[in-house]
Each structure stands twice: as C-alpha cells, then as structure tokens.
N, C-alpha and C positions, 0 to 999 in steps of 0.2 A: 461563511456556512458553516454549521454546526454538525459533526461527524461525529459518533459516541457509537459505541462497541454496544451498547445496549438497546432492545426492543423500546425503552421509552426515553425522551428525555424531561425533565425535570421541571414544571413550569408551565410544557410547552404540550398542544394534544398536534396529530396528527389531523390537519385537512383533508387534505388530497395523498394520495398514493400514485407516484410517477411512474416506478416501476425498477428493474434492476441496474443498476451502474458501475463500471470498475473503469477502472485504471491499468494498463500494464504498462512494462519497461523489461525489456531485455539486456542483462551486460552480460561482458565478460571482463577477467583482466587482461592488462597488456603481457607482453611476454615480459619483461621487468617483473611485476606483479607478482608473475607466476612462480618466476624462480624467488624472490624471495621467499613466497608463501609457502614452495616445497622445502626453500633449506630451514624453516621456522619449525614448517610441522616434524620434521627428523627432530625435535628438542622436544617436541608436543609443547600444549598449553597452545593461549588462543594463537590467531593467526590474525590480525590486526588488519592486515592486507585485506581481508576478506569480509571481515566485520566492517570496515567502515565503506565498502563499497554494495553492502546491501544495507545498510543504513539509510546511502544516501538513495539507494533505489529503490527503498520503500516510501521516502519521503516525495519521490518523483513520481511513482502510481500514486502514491496519497492524490496529489496534484492535478493528477489527470480522473482519475476519480473527480476530484470537487469542478476539474471542469467539464465532466461527461453529465454531474449532476445538474450542473449550472444551465447546460447547453437545452435541459428536461425540463426546463423552469423549475427545478428544487430549491429551495434556501436548508436543506435537512440532508440526512443520511445517517440513518439507524440500522444497525445491525452491522457495520463496518468488518471485515475480518481480512486477513492475509491470502495468501497461498505461495507455495512458490516450487519451481522444480525447475531439473538442469534438462539445459539443451545440450547433447553432446556431452562432452567429457569439461568444455570450457567456458559456457555461458549459464548463466543462471536468470530463470523468469519470475519475476515478482509481479505478483496481478491484486490491487487491491480493491473491494469490491463492496458493495451495501446495498441498500434498498433505498429509492432517491423521493422522498416526501418535502411534502411543503406543511413546516409545522407553523402554527400562531399562538401565542401567549395564550395560557389557561385562565378562565375567570370569570 
C-alpha cells in the first residue's frame, strides 16, 4: 500500500476515490511510566517514555489506516495526516486519516 501525505503520487494516477479511511489508537502509560516521566519532567528535556509511546501509537494508527483502506478496496492513501488529543489526563488518542484511492501506473 502506498501511503503519502501529498495529493499526488509520482508516476501514478488516481483511477478511483474510495473515500475517507482512518485508524485510531488510544494509549495510556502504566503507573511506572507515569512516575518516571513525572520525575524526568522535573529536570526538563525530552520525556522518552512518552515519545516512545506516541511513536508506537502512530505506527499502530497507520497500520489500522492501511487495514481500513484495504477493506475498502484501495491500494493507496493520499493526503495522510495525524491528529491527536488527550482523553482525561492519562490517555492519548492518535488518529491517522487520509483518502483511500485506487492508483494505477501513469503512462
């Protein structure tokens, strides 16, 4: 599956637009991770526990986006974007979304 943040894919043309596709993940750090992150925040700088959690959540959201687009009969996703928000004070929601399309080689 070709997934791009642009409107076009070099060397391909959009044959059919299937519609909006998305993948959602909600994650929470465990108590130990929250304590370590809290201690790290006192000193300032990057909080690696949260960075790793969000990187993994983005990968899972993209995997679910691809599954959703595949179920729609697409072989590509254009205009892919991420969105995130907090749920309460302990959870993060990550959404990967884009337009599911059928691509064919240009020419």
